[in-house]
C-alpha positions in Angstrom: 0.0 0.0 0.0 1.4 3.4 -1.0 1.0 5.9 1.8 1.7 9.7 1.4 2.3 11.5 4.6 2.2 15.3 4.8 4.0 17.3 7.5 6.6 14.6 7.5 9.2 16.8 9.1 7.0 17.4 12.1 6.9 15.5 15.4 4.0 13.2 14.5 5.1 13.2 10.8 8.6 11.8 11.5 7.4 9.1 13.9 4.6 8.1 11.5 6.8 8.0 8.4 9.3 5.7 10.2 6.7 3.5 11.8 4.8 3.0 8.5 8.1 2.3 6.6 9.0 -0.3 9.2 5.5 -1.9 8.7 6.4 -2.4 5.0 4.1 0.3 3.6 5.5 2.2 0.7 6.0 5.7 2.3 6.2 9.0 0.5 7.1 11.7 3.0 6.1 15.3 2.1 7.0 18.5 3.9 8.7 21.8 3.4 12.4 22.3 3.3 15.1 19.6 3.5 14.3 16.1 4.7 14.8 15.8 8.5 13.6 12.2 8.9 16.5 10.0 10.0 15.8 7.2 7.6 17.5 7.3 4.2 15.1 4.7 2.7 12.0 6.9 2.9 11.2 8.7 -0.3 10.9 12.5 0.3 9.4 15.4 -1.6 9.6 19.1 -0.5 6.3 20.6 -1.4 4.4 23.8 -0.4 0.9 22.5 0.3 -0.7 25.9 -0.2 0.4 25.8 -3.8 -2.6 24.1 -5.6 -0.6 23.2 -8.7 2.3 21.8 -6.8 -0.1 19.6 -4.7 -2.0 18.4 -7.8 1.2 17.6 -9.7 2.7 15.6 -6.7 -0.4 13.5 -6.2 -0.8 12.7 -9.9 2.9 11.8 -10.0 2.9 9.6 -6.9 -0.6 8.0 -7.2 -0.9 7.2 -3.5 -3.5 4.7 -2.1 -3.7 6.7 1.1 -3.0 10.3 2.1 -2.4 11.0 5.8 -2.6 14.7 6.3 -0.7 15.7 9.5 0.6 19.1 8.3 -0.8 22.1 10.0 -0.2 25.5 11.6 -0.7 24.2 15.1 0.3 26.8 17.6 -2.9 28.4 18.9 -1.3 31.8 19.7 0.2 32.1 16.2 -3.1 31.1 14.6 -4.9 33.8 16.6 -2.4 36.5 15.6 -2.3 35.5 11.9 -5.7 34.1 11.0 -5.1 34.5 7.2 -2.0 32.3 7.3 -3.8 29.8 9.6 -6.7 29.6 7.2 -4.4 29.1 4.3 -2.3 26.3 5.9 -5.1 24.5 7.8 -8.1 24.9 5.6 -7.1 25.9 2.0 -4.2 23.4 1.9 -6.6 20.6 3.0 -9.0 21.6 0.3 -6.2 21.3 -2.4 -5.2 17.9 -1.0 -8.8 16.6 -1.1 -9.2 17.7 -4.7 -6.0 16.0 -5.7 -6.9 12.9 -3.7 -10.3 12.7 -5.5 -8.4 12.5 -8.8 -6.6 9.3 -7.8 -9.3 7.9 -5.5 -7.1 7.9 -2.5 -8.3 7.2 1.1 -7.9 10.5 3.0 -6.9 10.4 6.7 -7.0 13.8 8.4 -5.2 14.4 11.7 -7.3 16.9 13.6 -7.3 17.8 17.3 -9.2 17.9 20.6 -9.2 21.7 20.1 -12.3 21.5 18.0 -14.1 20.9 21.3 -14.7 23.2 24.3 -15.0 22.4 28.0 -16.6 19.3 29.4 -14.1 16.7 28.3 -13.2 14.0 27.8 -15.2 14.1 24.6 -16.6 11.3 22.5 -16.5 11.4 18.7 -20.2 12.4 18.7 -19.7 15.5 21.0 -20.7 18.8 19.5 -17.8 20.9 18.3 -17.3 24.1 20.2 -13.8 25.5 19.5 -12.6 28.1 22.0 -9.9 29.7 19.7 -9.2 30.2 16.0 -6.8 27.2 15.8 -9.7 25.0 16.8 -12.0 26.8 14.4 -9.6 26.3 11.5 -9.3 22.5 12.2 -13.1 22.2 12.5 -13.5 24.0 9.1 -11.0 21.5 7.6 -12.9 18.6 9.2 -16.1 19.7 7.5 -14.3 19.7 4.1 -13.0 16.2 4.7 -16.4 15.0 5.8 -18.2 16.5 2.8 -15.8 14.9 0.3 -16.8 11.7 -1.5 -13.6 10.0 -0.6 -13.1 7.1 1.8 -12.0 9.2 4.7 -11.2 9.2 8.4 -10.7 12.0 10.9 -8.3 11.2 13.7 -8.1 13.3 16.8 -5.2 13.0 19.3 -4.5 15.2 22.3 -1.3 16.4 23.9 1.1 14.3 21.9 4.3 13.1 23.4 7.1 10.6 22.6 10.7 10.1 21.7 12.7 13.0 20.4 15.7 13.3 18.1 17.7 16.1 16.3 15.7 17.9 13.7 12.4 17.6 15.6 10.5 20.0 17.9 10.6 18.5 21.4 7.3 17.7 23.2 6.3 18.7 26.8 8.1 15.8 28.4 11.4 16.8 26.9 10.9 20.4 28.1 10.4 19.1 31.6 13.3 16.7 31.5 15.7 19.3 30.1 14.9 21.9 32.8 15.0 19.5 35.7 18.3 18.0 34.5 19.7 21.6 34.5 18.4 22.0 38.0 16.0 24.7 36.8 12.7 25.2 38.7 9.6 25.0 36.5 6.0 26.0 37.1 3.4 23.6 35.8 -0.4 23.9 35.9 -2.6 21.7 38.1 -6.1 22.9 36.9 -6.0 21.6 33.3 -6.8 18.0 32.5 -5.9 16.0 29.3 -5.7 12.5 28.1 -2.1 12.6 26.7 -1.3 10.5 23.6 1.8 8.5 23.2 2.9 9.2 19.6 3.4 5.6 18.6 -0.2 4.8 19.7 -1.4 7.2 17.0 0.8 5.3 14.5 -0.5 1.9 15.6 -4.0 3.2 15.5 -3.6 4.4 11.9 -2.1 1.0 11.0 -5.1 -0.7 12.5 -7.5 1.6 10.6 -5.9 0.8 7.3 -6.3 -2.9 8.0 -10.0 -2.5 8.9 -10.7 0.0 6.1 -13.7 1.6 7.8 -14.7 5.3 7.4 -15.5 7.7 10.2 -14.0 9.6 13.1 -11.7 8.0 15.7 -10.1 9.4 18.8 -6.6 8.1 19.5 -5.6 9.2 23.0 -4.5 7.8 26.4 -6.9 6.5 29.0 -5.7 8.5 32.0 -7.2 12.0 32.6 -4.3 13.9 34.2 -2.9 17.4 34.6 0.4 18.7 33.2 1.6 18.9 36.8 1.0 15.2 37.2 2.7 14.6 33.8 5.8 16.6 35.0 6.0 14.6 38.2 5.9 11.4 36.2 8.8 12.6 34.0 10.8 13.4 37.2 10.0 9.9 38.5 11.0 8.0 35.4 14.1 10.1 34.7 15.3 10.1 38.3 15.1 13.9 38.6 14.1 16.1 41.5 10.3 16.6 41.7 10.8 19.4 44.2 11.9 21.6 41.3 8.3 21.4 39.9 6.1 24.1 41.3 2.3 23.5 41.1 0.4 26.6 39.9 -3.0 27.4 38.3 -3.4 28.5 34.7 -4.1 32.0 35.9 -0.3 32.4 36.4 0.2 32.2 32.7 -1.9 34.9 30.9 -2.7 33.7 27.4 -3.9 35.5 24.4 -6.2 32.6 23.4 -8.6 30.6 25.5 -7.9 26.9 26.1 -10.2 24.3 27.7 -9.4 23.4 31.3 -11.1 20.0 31.0 -10.4 18.6 27.6 -9.3 15.1 26.6 -10.9 12.5 24.4 -12.8 9.2 24.9 -11.5 6.2 23.1 -14.1 3.5 23.4 -15.0 3.6 19.7 -11.4 3.0 18.7 -11.0 0.2 21.3 -14.2 -1.6 20.2 -13.9 -1.3 16.4 -10.1 -1.3 15.9 -8.8 -3.0 19.0 -6.9 0.1 19.9 -5.0 -0.3 23.2 -3.2 2.9 24.4 0.0 2.9 26.4 -0.1 4.1 30.0 1.4 7.5 30.5 4.3 6.4 32.8 5.2 3.6 30.4 4.9 6.0 27.5 7.4 8.4 29.2 9.7 5.5 29.9 9.7 4.4 26.3 10.2 8.0 25.2 13.5 8.2 27.1 14.7 4.7 26.4 
């Protein structure tokens, strides 16, 4: 099966490209700039996804069976400050990819986010979208484009992704915690937000299961534990043998933000467990694997 992965230089994109290649899929990695994936065997194309002609030409050339669209402008503050760029990258680029996918009848897997929902998590796939910021709004707009297409399609929603990190990749929250604690730096971490953090390889495994089952629809790939960033930081300290006394518990009010974020977010995963056999990694074990 020929699988094209956008955003392949990103955190999820790199992990997913390498995972799928190891599973004997034929992977075509697509991103901007030079290839940063540490696997010489993966075919790579540098493409600007906001260029409709470039997208169309690439898809017609590659003829993928599946397109997994992970690329996005994903920092909520940046999306709020530059809505035009956010719309271009998150909505328009998705539209161009969907049009190109239709020309080759490719399955389309869209990586969305828990940010399409508001408070009251953890949310099921059937929960009513209520994005609290423009990033969430842009991803919800893109979801509607995917859902209205005539393609075989899936919308995947993870939350608070973490995992192993290497050079050429933006670190996740757990690396930030570990780096600061290892340098004997005190950090402040919020106690009054709750998430269901997702181990990055669980997303990769979930997508692999999805391609085996070949069913359409929305699926949540997340962890089972509903925990705060403060609890996550304490777990990192425990696993890495670092000083938990350097972690100061605070409320979100300590960090004034320009965009609103849900305090109680997270995702329910019963649908993925029942239909796909999805089994998430526990957070402590995920952290251990990330630093192995």
